[in-house]
N, CA, C and O atoms as a CHARMM CRD file, in Angstrom:
* protein
*
  364
    1    1 MET  N   -191.13800-104.54000 -82.19100 PROA 1      0.00000
    2    1 MET  CA  -190.09000-104.43000 -81.22800 PROA 1      0.00000
    3    1 MET  C   -190.62000-103.63100 -80.04500 PROA 1      0.00000
    4    1 MET  O   -191.32300-102.63400 -80.21500 PROA 1      0.00000
    5    2 MET  N   -190.27700-104.07700 -78.86400 PROA 2      0.00000
    6    2 MET  CA  -190.67600-103.36800 -77.64300 PROA 2      0.00000
    7    2 MET  C   -189.41800-103.10300 -76.83200 PROA 2      0.00000
    8    2 MET  O   -188.63100-104.00900 -76.56100 PROA 2      0.00000
    9    3 MET  N   -189.24500-101.84800 -76.45200 PROA 3      0.00000
   10    3 MET  CA  -188.09500-101.47600 -75.62100 PROA 3      0.00000
   11    3 MET  C   -188.60800-100.83500 -74.33400 PROA 3      0.00000
   12    3 MET  O   -189.55700-100.05100 -74.34100 PROA 3      0.00000
   13    4 PHE  N   -187.95800-101.18900 -73.24000 PROA 4      0.00000
   14    4 PHE  CA  -188.44600-100.74500 -71.94400 PROA 4      0.00000
   15    4 PHE  C   -187.29200-100.81000 -70.96800 PROA 4      0.00000
   16    4 PHE  O   -186.54100-101.78600 -70.95500 PROA 4      0.00000
   17    5 SER  N   -187.14400 -99.79000 -70.15800 PROA 5      0.00000
   18    5 SER  CA  -186.11400 -99.76900 -69.12800 PROA 5      0.00000
   19    5 SER  C   -186.75200-100.10300 -67.79400 PROA 5      0.00000
   20    5 SER  O   -187.89200 -99.71600 -67.53700 PROA 5      0.00000
   21    6 GLU  N   -186.04600-100.80400 -66.96100 PROA 6      0.00000
   22    6 GLU  CA  -186.60800-101.22300 -65.67300 PROA 6      0.00000
   23    6 GLU  C   -186.56900-100.11700 -64.62400 PROA 6      0.00000
   24    6 GLU  O   -187.03300-100.32100 -63.50300 PROA 6      0.00000
   25    7 PHE  N   -186.02600 -98.95400 -64.96400 PROA 7      0.00000
   26    7 PHE  CA  -186.04600 -97.84700 -64.00300 PROA 7      0.00000
   27    7 PHE  C   -186.22600 -96.52200 -64.72100 PROA 7      0.00000
   28    7 PHE  O   -185.86000 -96.37000 -65.88600 PROA 7      0.00000
   29    8 GLY  N   -186.79000 -95.58400 -64.01300 PROA 8      0.00000
   30    8 GLY  CA  -186.93000 -94.22800 -64.52300 PROA 8      0.00000
   31    8 GLY  C   -185.91500 -93.33700 -63.83300 PROA 8      0.00000
   32    8 GLY  O   -184.94900 -93.82800 -63.24800 PROA 8      0.00000
   33    9 ARG  N   -186.12200 -92.06100 -63.89600 PROA 9      0.00000
   34    9 ARG  CA  -185.24700 -91.09200 -63.24100 PROA 9      0.00000
   35    9 ARG  C   -186.07900 -90.18500 -62.36100 PROA 9      0.00000
   36    9 ARG  O   -187.25500 -89.93900 -62.62900 PROA 9      0.00000
   37   10 ARG  N   -185.44400 -89.68400 -61.29400 PROA 10     0.00000
   38   10 ARG  CA  -186.10500 -88.75500 -60.38600 PROA 10     0.00000
   39   10 ARG  C   -186.13600 -87.36700 -61.01000 PROA 10     0.00000
   40   10 ARG  O   -185.34200 -87.07600 -61.90500 PROA 10     0.00000
   41   11 VAL  N   -187.01700 -86.52900 -60.56200 PROA 11     0.00000
   42   11 VAL  CA  -187.12500 -85.16300 -61.05900 PROA 11     0.00000
   43   11 VAL  C   -186.05600 -84.28000 -60.42300 PROA 11     0.00000
   44   11 VAL  O   -185.41000 -83.49400 -61.11600 PROA 11     0.00000
   45   12 GLU  N   -185.86500 -84.40200 -59.12200 PROA 12     0.00000
   46   12 GLU  CA  -184.91400 -83.56300 -58.38200 PROA 12     0.00000
   47   12 GLU  C   -183.48000 -84.03800 -58.57300 PROA 12     0.00000
   48   12 GLU  O   -183.22200 -85.23700 -58.67500 PROA 12     0.00000
   49   13 GLU  N   -182.54800 -83.08600 -58.62000 PROA 13     0.00000
   50   13 GLU  CA  -181.11600 -83.41800 -58.67500 PROA 13     0.00000
   51   13 GLU  C   -180.66400 -84.00500 -57.34600 PROA 13     0.00000
   52   13 GLU  O   -181.20100 -83.67400 -56.28900 PROA 13     0.00000
   53   14 ASN  N   -179.67300 -84.87800 -57.41800 PROA 14     0.00000
   54   14 ASN  CA  -179.06100 -85.38300 -56.19400 PROA 14     0.00000
   55   14 ASN  C   -177.83800 -84.52400 -55.85400 PROA 14     0.00000
   56   14 ASN  O   -177.59600 -83.51000 -56.50900 PROA 14     0.00000
   57   15 ALA  N   -177.07600 -84.91600 -54.84600 PROA 15     0.00000
   58   15 ALA  CA  -175.93900 -84.12100 -54.38100 PROA 15     0.00000
   59   15 ALA  C   -174.85400 -83.95000 -55.44100 PROA 15     0.00000
   60   15 ALA  O   -174.10900 -82.97200 -55.39400 PROA 15     0.00000
   61   16 SER  N   -174.74600 -84.87500 -56.39500 PROA 16     0.00000
   62   16 SER  CA  -173.72600 -84.76200 -57.44400 PROA 16     0.00000
   63   16 SER  C   -174.29500 -84.15100 -58.73800 PROA 16     0.00000
   64   16 SER  O   -173.70800 -84.30300 -59.80900 PROA 16     0.00000
   65   17 GLN  N   -175.42300 -83.47000 -58.63000 PROA 17     0.00000
   66   17 GLN  CA  -176.10100 -82.77800 -59.72100 PROA 17     0.00000
   67   17 GLN  C   -176.57800 -83.71500 -60.83300 PROA 17     0.00000
   68   17 GLN  O   -176.68300 -83.31800 -61.99400 PROA 17     0.00000
   69   18 GLY  N   -176.85800 -84.94200 -60.46500 PROA 18     0.00000
   70   18 GLY  CA  -177.44100 -85.91700 -61.38500 PROA 18     0.00000
   71   18 GLY  C   -178.83900 -86.25700 -60.91500 PROA 18     0.00000
   72   18 GLY  O   -179.40600 -85.56000 -60.07300 PROA 18     0.00000
   73   19 THR  N   -179.38300 -87.30500 -61.44600 PROA 19     0.00000
   74   19 THR  CA  -180.69300 -87.77000 -60.98400 PROA 19     0.00000
   75   19 THR  C   -180.57400 -89.24500 -60.62800 PROA 19     0.00000
   76   19 THR  O   -179.91500 -90.02100 -61.31900 PROA 19     0.00000
   77   20 ASP  N   -181.22300 -89.60600 -59.53900 PROA 20     0.00000
   78   20 ASP  CA  -181.19700 -90.98800 -59.07900 PROA 20     0.00000
   79   20 ASP  C   -182.24600 -91.81800 -59.80700 PROA 20     0.00000
   80   20 ASP  O   -183.10000 -91.28900 -60.51900 PROA 20     0.00000
   81   21 HSD  N   -182.16300 -93.13300 -59.61100 PROA 21     0.00000
   82   21 HSD  CA  -183.16600 -94.03500 -60.17600 PROA 21     0.00000
   83   21 HSD  C   -184.52000 -93.70600 -59.56700 PROA 21     0.00000
   84   21 HSD  O   -184.63000 -93.44900 -58.36800 PROA 21     0.00000
   85   22 GLY  N   -185.53300 -93.71600 -60.39800 PROA 22     0.00000
   86   22 GLY  CA  -186.88200 -93.42600 -59.94300 PROA 22     0.00000
   87   22 GLY  C   -187.86600 -94.39700 -60.55100 PROA 22     0.00000
   88   22 GLY  O   -187.55300 -95.56900 -60.75600 PROA 22     0.00000
   89   23 THR  N   -189.04100 -93.91200 -60.83600 PROA 23     0.00000
   90   23 THR  CA  -190.10500 -94.76000 -61.39000 PROA 23     0.00000
   91   23 THR  C   -190.60200 -94.15100 -62.69400 PROA 23     0.00000
   92   23 THR  O   -190.11900 -93.10000 -63.11700 PROA 23     0.00000
   93   24 ALA  N   -191.55500 -94.80200 -63.32500 PROA 24     0.00000
   94   24 ALA  CA  -192.26500 -94.28800 -64.50300 PROA 24     0.00000
   95   24 ALA  C   -191.33900 -94.01900 -65.68200 PROA 24     0.00000
   96   24 ALA  O   -191.29400 -92.90200 -66.19700 PROA 24     0.00000
   97   25 GLY  N   -190.61000 -95.02700 -66.10600 PROA 25     0.00000
   98   25 GLY  CA  -189.74500 -94.89200 -67.27300 PROA 25     0.00000
   99   25 GLY  C   -190.51700 -95.05100 -68.57200 PROA 25     0.00000
  100   25 GLY  O   -191.64300 -95.54800 -68.56300 PROA 25     0.00000
  101   26 PRO  N   -189.93200 -94.63700 -69.68500 PROA 26     0.00000
  102   26 PRO  CA  -190.62400 -94.74300 -70.97100 PROA 26     0.00000
  103   26 PRO  C   -190.60000 -96.16400 -71.52800 PROA 26     0.00000
  104   26 PRO  O   -189.73500 -96.97100 -71.18800 PROA 26     0.00000
  105   27 MET  N   -191.56200 -96.44200 -72.38100 PROA 27     0.00000
  106   27 MET  CA  -191.65800 -97.70400 -73.11100 PROA 27     0.00000
  107   27 MET  C   -191.90400 -97.36900 -74.55900 PROA 27     0.00000
  108   27 MET  O   -192.68400 -96.46500 -74.85900 PROA 27     0.00000
  109   28 PHE  N   -191.25400 -98.07700 -75.46800 PROA 28     0.00000
  110   28 PHE  CA  -191.44100 -97.85800 -76.89600 PROA 28     0.00000
  111   28 PHE  C   -191.85300 -99.16700 -77.54700 PROA 28     0.00000
  112   28 PHE  O   -191.24800-100.21000 -77.29700 PROA 28     0.00000
  113   29 VAL  N   -192.88900 -99.11000 -78.38600 PROA 29     0.00000
  114   29 VAL  CA  -193.34600-100.25800 -79.14900 PROA 29     0.00000
  115   29 VAL  C   -193.34300 -99.82100 -80.61100 PROA 29     0.00000
  116   29 VAL  O   -193.96000 -98.81700 -80.96800 PROA 29     0.00000
  117   30 MET  N   -192.64200-100.58400 -81.45800 PROA 30     0.00000
  118   30 MET  CA  -192.48900-100.21100 -82.86100 PROA 30     0.00000
  119   30 MET  C   -192.83200-101.37700 -83.76700 PROA 30     0.00000
  120   30 MET  O   -192.61300-102.53500 -83.41200 PROA 30     0.00000
  121   31 GLY  N   -193.36600-101.07200 -84.92600 PROA 31     0.00000
  122   31 GLY  CA  -193.65200-102.09600 -85.92100 PROA 31     0.00000
  123   31 GLY  C   -194.80500-101.68100 -86.81000 PROA 31     0.00000
  124   31 GLY  O   -195.53500-100.73800 -86.50100 PROA 31     0.00000
  125   32 ALA  N   -194.96400-102.38300 -87.90700 PROA 32     0.00000
  126   32 ALA  CA  -195.98800-102.05200 -88.89600 PROA 32     0.00000
  127   32 ALA  C   -197.40500-102.17400 -88.34300 PROA 32     0.00000
  128   32 ALA  O   -198.29900-101.46900 -88.81000 PROA 32     0.00000
  129   33 LYS  N   -197.63300-103.03600 -87.37700 PROA 33     0.00000
  130   33 LYS  CA  -198.98000-103.25300 -86.83900 PROA 33     0.00000
  131   33 LYS  C   -199.25500-102.45500 -85.57100 PROA 33     0.00000
  132   33 LYS  O   -200.30800-102.61700 -84.95500 PROA 33     0.00000
  133   34 VAL  N   -198.33000-101.60500 -85.17800 PROA 34     0.00000
  134   34 VAL  CA  -198.50900-100.79100 -83.97400 PROA 34     0.00000
  135   34 VAL  C   -199.24100 -99.50900 -84.34400 PROA 34     0.00000
  136   34 VAL  O   -198.87400 -98.84000 -85.31000 PROA 34     0.00000
  137   35 LYS  N   -200.27300 -99.16300 -83.58300 PROA 35     0.00000
  138   35 LYS  CA  -200.96200 -97.89100 -83.78100 PROA 35     0.00000
  139   35 LYS  C   -200.00100 -96.77800 -83.36700 PROA 35     0.00000
  140   35 LYS  O   -199.47900 -96.80600 -82.25300 PROA 35     0.00000
  141   36 PRO  N   -199.75900 -95.80400 -84.23700 PROA 36     0.00000
  142   36 PRO  CA  -198.78900 -94.75700 -83.91900 PROA 36     0.00000
  143   36 PRO  C   -199.30900 -93.78500 -82.86200 PROA 36     0.00000
  144   36 PRO  O   -200.51300 -93.67000 -82.63400 PROA 36     0.00000
  145   37 GLY  N   -198.38000 -93.10000 -82.23300 PROA 37     0.00000
  146   37 GLY  CA  -198.73800 -92.03100 -81.31200 PROA 37     0.00000
  147   37 GLY  C   -198.41700 -92.35500 -79.87100 PROA 37     0.00000
  148   37 GLY  O   -197.89800 -93.42200 -79.54400 PROA 37     0.00000
  149   38 LEU  N   -198.74300 -91.40200 -79.02200 PROA 38     0.00000
  150   38 LEU  CA  -198.55700 -91.53500 -77.57800 PROA 38     0.00000
  151   38 LEU  C   -199.77700 -92.23600 -77.00400 PROA 38     0.00000
  152   38 LEU  O   -200.90800 -91.82000 -77.25300 PROA 38     0.00000
  153   39 HSD  N   -199.56000 -93.27800 -76.25100 PROA 39     0.00000
  154   39 HSD  CA  -200.64400 -94.01200 -75.60200 PROA 39     0.00000
  155   39 HSD  C   -200.54700 -93.72000 -74.11200 PROA 39     0.00000
  156   39 HSD  O   -199.62500 -94.18300 -73.44000 PROA 39     0.00000
  157   40 GLY  N   -201.48500 -92.96500 -73.60900 PROA 40     0.00000
  158   40 GLY  CA  -201.42300 -92.49600 -72.23300 PROA 40     0.00000
  159   40 GLY  C   -201.13500 -91.00500 -72.24200 PROA 40     0.00000
  160   40 GLY  O   -201.24900 -90.34900 -73.27700 PROA 40     0.00000
  161   41 THR  N   -200.76900 -90.48200 -71.10800 PROA 41     0.00000
  162   41 THR  CA  -200.47000 -89.05700 -70.99600 PROA 41     0.00000
  163   41 THR  C   -199.05700 -88.88100 -70.45600 PROA 41     0.00000
  164   41 THR  O   -198.51400 -89.76500 -69.79400 PROA 41     0.00000
  165   42 HSD  N   -198.47500 -87.73000 -70.74700 PROA 42     0.00000
  166   42 HSD  CA  -197.15300 -87.43200 -70.19900 PROA 42     0.00000
  167   42 HSD  C   -197.25600 -87.32000 -68.68800 PROA 42     0.00000
  168   42 HSD  O   -198.22600 -86.75200 -68.18600 PROA 42     0.00000
  169   43 PRO  N   -196.28400 -87.84400 -67.94700 PROA 43     0.00000
  170   43 PRO  CA  -196.33500 -87.67400 -66.48800 PROA 43     0.00000
  171   43 PRO  C   -196.04800 -86.22100 -66.10500 PROA 43     0.00000
  172   43 PRO  O   -195.31000 -85.51800 -66.79700 PROA 43     0.00000
  173   44 SER  N   -196.62700 -85.79600 -65.02200 PROA 44     0.00000
  174   44 SER  CA  -196.41600 -84.43800 -64.52700 PROA 44     0.00000
  175   44 SER  C   -195.04300 -84.33300 -63.86100 PROA 44     0.00000
  176   44 SER  O   -194.61200 -85.25400 -63.16700 PROA 44     0.00000
  177   45 LEU  N   -194.37100 -83.22500 -64.07100 PROA 45     0.00000
  178   45 LEU  CA  -193.09600 -82.97400 -63.40000 PROA 45     0.00000
  179   45 LEU  C   -193.29200 -82.28300 -62.05800 PROA 45     0.00000
  180   45 LEU  O   -192.32600 -82.06100 -61.32800 PROA 45     0.00000
  181   46 THR  N   -194.53200 -81.94100 -61.72800 PROA 46     0.00000
  182   46 THR  CA  -194.81400 -81.26900 -60.45700 PROA 46     0.00000
  183   46 THR  C   -195.70800 -82.09300 -59.54100 PROA 46     0.00000
  184   46 THR  O   -195.60300 -81.97000 -58.32100 PROA 46     0.00000
  185   47 ASP  N   -196.57800 -82.92200 -60.08600 PROA 47     0.00000
  186   47 ASP  CA  -197.46000 -83.77500 -59.28400 PROA 47     0.00000
  187   47 ASP  C   -196.75800 -85.12200 -59.10600 PROA 47     0.00000
  188   47 ASP  O   -196.95200 -86.04100 -59.90200 PROA 47     0.00000
  189   48 LEU  N   -195.94000 -85.23000 -58.05300 PROA 48     0.00000
  190   48 LEU  CA  -195.10900 -86.41700 -57.82000 PROA 48     0.00000
  191   48 LEU  C   -195.71800 -87.29000 -56.73500 PROA 48     0.00000
  192   48 LEU  O   -196.59900 -86.84600 -55.99900 PROA 48     0.00000
  193   49 ASP  N   -195.25400 -88.53100 -56.63300 PROA 49     0.00000
  194   49 ASP  CA  -195.73200 -89.41000 -55.57600 PROA 49     0.00000
  195   49 ASP  C   -195.06200 -89.03900 -54.24300 PROA 49     0.00000
  196   49 ASP  O   -194.26400 -88.10300 -54.19300 PROA 49     0.00000
  197   50 ALA  N   -195.38000 -89.76100 -53.18000 PROA 50     0.00000
  198   50 ALA  CA  -194.87200 -89.45200 -51.83700 PROA 50     0.00000
  199   50 ALA  C   -193.34500 -89.53700 -51.73300 PROA 50     0.00000
  200   50 ALA  O   -192.75200 -88.94900 -50.82900 PROA 50     0.00000
  201   51 ASN  N   -192.70600 -90.27600 -52.66400 PROA 51     0.00000
  202   51 ASN  CA  -191.24600 -90.41100 -52.65500 PROA 51     0.00000
  203   51 ASN  C   -190.55700 -89.39400 -53.57500 PROA 51     0.00000
  204   51 ASN  O   -189.33300 -89.41600 -53.70900 PROA 51     0.00000
  205   52 GLY  N   -191.32400 -88.51400 -54.20200 PROA 52     0.00000
  206   52 GLY  CA  -190.74400 -87.54200 -55.11400 PROA 52     0.00000
  207   52 GLY  C   -190.52700 -88.08400 -56.51700 PROA 52     0.00000
  208   52 GLY  O   -189.79400 -87.48800 -57.30600 PROA 52     0.00000
  209   53 ASP  N   -191.15600 -89.20800 -56.83600 PROA 53     0.00000
  210   53 ASP  CA  -191.01700 -89.82900 -58.15300 PROA 53     0.00000
  211   53 ASP  C   -192.20500 -89.48000 -59.04100 PROA 53     0.00000
  212   53 ASP  O   -193.27600 -89.10800 -58.56200 PROA 53     0.00000
  213   54 LEU  N   -191.98400 -89.61200 -60.35600 PROA 54     0.00000
  214   54 LEU  CA  -193.07600 -89.45500 -61.31300 PROA 54     0.00000
  215   54 LEU  C   -194.14400 -90.51000 -61.05900 PROA 54     0.00000
  216   54 LEU  O   -193.83900 -91.63000 -60.64700 PROA 54     0.00000
  217   55 LYS  N   -195.38600 -90.14800 -61.30700 PROA 55     0.00000
  218   55 LYS  CA  -196.48500 -91.11600 -61.23200 PROA 55     0.00000
  219   55 LYS  C   -196.66700 -91.71100 -62.62500 PROA 55     0.00000
  220   55 LYS  O   -196.79600 -90.97600 -63.60300 PROA 55     0.00000
  221   56 MET  N   -196.67700 -93.03500 -62.71600 PROA 56     0.00000
  222   56 MET  CA  -196.87000 -93.64600 -64.03600 PROA 56     0.00000
  223   56 MET  C   -198.29400 -93.40300 -64.50100 PROA 56     0.00000
  224   56 MET  O   -199.22300 -93.34100 -63.69500 PROA 56     0.00000
  225   57 THR  N   -198.45500 -93.26500 -65.80800 PROA 57     0.00000
  226   57 THR  CA  -199.78800 -93.03800 -66.37300 PROA 57     0.00000
  227   57 THR  C   -200.32700 -94.28500 -67.07100 PROA 57     0.00000
  228   57 THR  O   -201.53500 -94.39200 -67.28300 PROA 57     0.00000
  229   58 VAL  N   -199.45900 -95.22800 -67.43300 PROA 58     0.00000
  230   58 VAL  CA  -199.86000 -96.50600 -68.01500 PROA 58     0.00000
  231   58 VAL  C   -199.02400 -97.59800 -67.34400 PROA 58     0.00000
  232   58 VAL  O   -197.79500 -97.53400 -67.34900 PROA 58     0.00000
  233   59 ASP  N   -199.68600 -98.58400 -66.77800 PROA 59     0.00000
  234   59 ASP  CA  -198.97400 -99.70100 -66.15200 PROA 59     0.00000
  235   59 ASP  C   -198.33500-100.55300 -67.25300 PROA 59     0.00000
  236   59 ASP  O   -199.01000-100.92700 -68.21200 PROA 59     0.00000
  237   60 PHE  N   -197.05300-100.85900 -67.12400 PROA 60     0.00000
  238   60 PHE  CA  -196.34200-101.62800 -68.15300 PROA 60     0.00000
  239   60 PHE  C   -196.97500-102.99000 -68.40500 PROA 60     0.00000
  240   60 PHE  O   -196.81800-103.55400 -69.48900 PROA 60     0.00000
  241   61 ARG  N   -197.67800-103.51700 -67.43300 PROA 61     0.00000
  242   61 ARG  CA  -198.32200-104.82100 -67.61400 PROA 61     0.00000
  243   61 ARG  C   -199.46300-104.74200 -68.61100 PROA 61     0.00000
  244   61 ARG  O   -199.82300-105.75600 -69.20900 PROA 61     0.00000
  245   62 ARG  N   -200.04800-103.55100 -68.80800 PROA 62     0.00000
  246   62 ARG  CA  -201.07300-103.38000 -69.84300 PROA 62     0.00000
  247   62 ARG  C   -200.44800-103.47500 -71.23000 PROA 62     0.00000
  248   62 ARG  O   -201.07400-103.98600 -72.15900 PROA 62     0.00000
  249   63 VAL  N   -199.22400-102.98900 -71.37600 PROA 63     0.00000
  250   63 VAL  CA  -198.50600-103.10000 -72.64900 PROA 63     0.00000
  251   63 VAL  C   -198.15500-104.56600 -72.89600 PROA 63     0.00000
  252   63 VAL  O   -198.33500-105.07000 -74.00400 PROA 63     0.00000
  253   64 TYR  N   -197.65600-105.24800 -71.87200 PROA 64     0.00000
  254   64 TYR  CA  -197.35100-106.67900 -72.00900 PROA 64     0.00000
  255   64 TYR  C   -198.60700-107.47200 -72.35200 PROA 64     0.00000
  256   64 TYR  O   -198.56300-108.37400 -73.18900 PROA 64     0.00000
  257   65 ALA  N   -199.73800-107.13900 -71.70400 PROA 65     0.00000
  258   65 ALA  CA  -201.00000-107.84000 -71.99300 PROA 65     0.00000
  259   65 ALA  C   -201.39000-107.65000 -73.45700 PROA 65     0.00000
  260   65 ALA  O   -201.86500-108.58700 -74.09900 PROA 65     0.00000
  261   66 ALA  N   -201.19300-106.44400 -73.98500 PROA 66     0.00000
  262   66 ALA  CA  -201.50200-106.18700 -75.39200 PROA 66     0.00000
  263   66 ALA  C   -200.62500-107.04000 -76.30200 PROA 66     0.00000
  264   66 ALA  O   -201.11700-107.61300 -77.27400 PROA 66     0.00000
  265   67 ALA  N   -199.34000-107.12800 -75.99800 PROA 67     0.00000
  266   67 ALA  CA  -198.42700-107.92700 -76.82400 PROA 67     0.00000
  267   67 ALA  C   -198.78700-109.41100 -76.76500 PROA 67     0.00000
  268   67 ALA  O   -198.78100-110.09100 -77.79100 PROA 67     0.00000
  269   68 ILE  N   -199.09500-109.90500 -75.59300 PROA 68     0.00000
  270   68 ILE  CA  -199.42600-111.32800 -75.42600 PROA 68     0.00000
  271   68 ILE  C   -200.72200-111.66100 -76.16800 PROA 68     0.00000
  272   68 ILE  O   -200.78300-112.64600 -76.90500 PROA 68     0.00000
  273   69 GLN  N   -201.75300-110.84300 -75.97400 PROA 69     0.00000
  274   69 GLN  CA  -203.06000-111.14600 -76.55500 PROA 69     0.00000
  275   69 GLN  C   -203.16400-110.76900 -78.03400 PROA 69     0.00000
  276   69 GLN  O   -203.55800-111.58900 -78.86300 PROA 69     0.00000
  277   70 SER  N   -202.81000-109.52500 -78.35700 PROA 70     0.00000
  278   70 SER  CA  -203.04100-109.04000 -79.72200 PROA 70     0.00000
  279   70 SER  C   -201.96500-109.45900 -80.70100 PROA 70     0.00000
  280   70 SER  O   -202.24400-109.62700 -81.88800 PROA 70     0.00000
  281   71 TRP  N   -200.76600-109.62900 -80.23700 PROA 71     0.00000
  282   71 TRP  CA  -199.66300-109.96200 -81.13600 PROA 71     0.00000
  283   71 TRP  C   -199.40400-111.46300 -81.15300 PROA 71     0.00000
  284   71 TRP  O   -199.29300-112.06600 -82.22100 PROA 71     0.00000
  285   72 LEU  N   -199.30800-112.06500 -79.97500 PROA 72     0.00000
  286   72 LEU  CA  -199.03400-113.50300 -79.90300 PROA 72     0.00000
  287   72 LEU  C   -200.30000-114.35300 -79.97400 PROA 72     0.00000
  288   72 LEU  O   -200.22500-115.54900 -80.25400 PROA 72     0.00000
  289   73 GLY  N   -201.46100-113.75100 -79.72500 PROA 73     0.00000
  290   73 GLY  CA  -202.72200-114.47900 -79.79300 PROA 73     0.00000
  291   73 GLY  C   -202.94700-115.43200 -78.64000 PROA 73     0.00000
  292   73 GLY  O   -203.63800-116.44000 -78.78700 PROA 73     0.00000
  293   74 LEU  N   -202.36900-115.12200 -77.49400 PROA 74     0.00000
  294   74 LEU  CA  -202.50300-115.96700 -76.30600 PROA 74     0.00000
  295   74 LEU  C   -203.24000-115.20800 -75.21500 PROA 74     0.00000
  296   74 LEU  O   -203.26100-113.97800 -75.23400 PROA 74     0.00000
  297   75 PRO  N   -203.84800-115.91500 -74.26100 PROA 75     0.00000
  298   75 PRO  CA  -204.49100-115.20700 -73.15500 PROA 75     0.00000
  299   75 PRO  C   -203.43300-114.64000 -72.19400 PROA 75     0.00000
  300   75 PRO  O   -202.50200-115.34100 -71.79800 PROA 75     0.00000
  301   76 ALA  N   -203.59300-113.37800 -71.83400 PROA 76     0.00000
  302   76 ALA  CA  -202.61200-112.72000 -70.96000 PROA 76     0.00000
  303   76 ALA  C   -202.89500-112.94600 -69.47800 PROA 76     0.00000
  304   76 ALA  O   -201.97200-112.92700 -68.66400 PROA 76     0.00000
  305   77 LYS  N   -204.15400-113.15800 -69.12200 PROA 77     0.00000
  306   77 LYS  CA  -204.54000-113.26000 -67.71500 PROA 77     0.00000
  307   77 LYS  C   -203.78000-114.35200 -66.94500 PROA 77     0.00000
  308   77 LYS  O   -203.37600-114.09900 -65.81000 PROA 77     0.00000
  309   78 PRO  N   -203.56500-115.55400 -67.50500 PROA 78     0.00000
  310   78 PRO  CA  -202.81500-116.56600 -66.74700 PROA 78     0.00000
  311   78 PRO  C   -201.36300-116.15800 -66.45600 PROA 78     0.00000
  312   78 PRO  O   -200.76100-116.63400 -65.49400 PROA 78     0.00000
  313   79 VAL  N   -200.81500-115.28300 -67.28500 PROA 79     0.00000
  314   79 VAL  CA  -199.42100-114.85900 -67.11800 PROA 79     0.00000
  315   79 VAL  C   -199.31200-113.64100 -66.21100 PROA 79     0.00000
  316   79 VAL  O   -198.46300-113.59600 -65.32000 PROA 79     0.00000
  317   80 LEU  N   -200.18000-112.64700 -66.44200 PROA 80     0.00000
  318   80 LEU  CA  -200.05800-111.34800 -65.77200 PROA 80     0.00000
  319   80 LEU  C   -201.07800-111.08300 -64.68900 PROA 80     0.00000
  320   80 LEU  O   -200.86500-110.21400 -63.84400 PROA 80     0.00000
  321   81 GLY  N   -202.17400-111.80600 -64.69300 PROA 81     0.00000
  322   81 GLY  CA  -203.27500-111.45300 -63.81600 PROA 81     0.00000
  323   81 GLY  C   -204.25400-110.56800 -64.57700 PROA 81     0.00000
  324   81 GLY  O   -204.32300-110.62400 -65.80500 PROA 81     0.00000
  325   82 ASP  N   -204.99500-109.76500 -63.86100 PROA 82     0.00000
  326   82 ASP  CA  -206.10500-109.01700 -64.44900 PROA 82     0.00000
  327   82 ASP  C   -205.69200-107.60700 -64.87000 PROA 82     0.00000
  328   82 ASP  O   -206.01900-106.63800 -64.18400 PROA 82     0.00000
  329   83 TYR  N   -204.97200-107.48300 -65.99800 PROA 83     0.00000
  330   83 TYR  CA  -204.58100-106.19300 -66.55800 PROA 83     0.00000
  331   83 TYR  C   -205.18200-106.06600 -67.95100 PROA 83     0.00000
  332   83 TYR  O   -204.94100-106.90400 -68.82000 PROA 83     0.00000
  333   84 ALA  N   -205.96400-105.01500 -68.15600 PROA 84     0.00000
  334   84 ALA  CA  -206.61100-104.80000 -69.45100 PROA 84     0.00000
  335   84 ALA  C   -205.54400-104.44200 -70.48900 PROA 84     0.00000
  336   84 ALA  O   -204.73300-103.54700 -70.25200 PROA 84     0.00000
  337   85 PRO  N   -205.53600-105.12200 -71.62700 PROA 85     0.00000
  338   85 PRO  CA  -204.55500-104.79600 -72.66200 PROA 85     0.00000
  339   85 PRO  C   -204.74000-103.37000 -73.18300 PROA 85     0.00000
  340   85 PRO  O   -205.86600-102.92900 -73.41200 PROA 85     0.00000
  341   86 LEU  N   -203.66200-102.67600 -73.36200 PROA 86     0.00000
  342   86 LEU  CA  -203.68700-101.34700 -73.97400 PROA 86     0.00000
  343   86 LEU  C   -203.99500-101.51900 -75.46000 PROA 86     0.00000
  344   86 LEU  O   -203.54000-102.48300 -76.07600 PROA 86     0.00000
  345   87 ASP  N   -204.74300-100.61700 -76.02800 PROA 87     0.00000
  346   87 ASP  CA  -205.13700-100.71400 -77.44100 PROA 87     0.00000
  347   87 ASP  C   -203.97300-100.23400 -78.32500 PROA 87     0.00000
  348   87 ASP  O   -203.97900 -99.09700 -78.79500 PROA 87     0.00000
  349   88 LEU  N   -202.98500-101.09900 -78.54600 PROA 88     0.00000
  350   88 LEU  CA  -201.76100-100.73200 -79.24100 PROA 88     0.00000
  351   88 LEU  C   -201.66800-101.20700 -80.68200 PROA 88     0.00000
  352   88 LEU  O   -200.96200-100.60600 -81.49100 PROA 88     0.00000
  353   89 PHE  N   -202.36600-102.26700 -81.00300 PROA 89     0.00000
  354   89 PHE  CA  -202.15100-102.92100 -82.29300 PROA 89     0.00000
  355   89 PHE  C   -203.31200-102.74800 -83.25000 PROA 89     0.00000
  356   89 PHE  O   -204.47000-102.76700 -82.83400 PROA 89     0.00000
  357   90 LYS  N   -203.01100-102.57800 -84.53600 PROA 90     0.00000
  358   90 LYS  CA  -204.02100-102.50400 -85.59000 PROA 90     0.00000
  359   90 LYS  C   -204.62300-103.88800 -85.79200 PROA 90     0.00000
  360   90 LYS  O   -203.96900-104.90200 -85.54600 PROA 90     0.00000
  361   91 ALA  N   -205.86800-103.92000 -86.23900 PROA 91     0.00000
  362   91 ALA  CA  -206.55400-105.20600 -86.48300 PROA 91     0.00000
  363   91 ALA  C   -205.95300-105.91800 -87.67000 PROA 91     0.00000
  364   91 ALA  O   -206.39800-107.01000 -88.02500 PROA 91     0.00000
């Protein structure tokens, strides 16, 4: 199972003391053949991009490439372009 949100949250509060939509949201991949643990690094809460958003540490297309190639057994490049699959799945 793979869960992923299409938006992240900003670090700074907005005028209503909430957080606006931002970038670099979490992704979860679960299953018996998934290598456990954190893949990538936690984003910094102080080293932000020019818009004040978190900088992503793993491109979501690398996760999709891993699922397409390692799980479905299909080539990912025709679908996604040139993204190296993340090493997520056990042999």
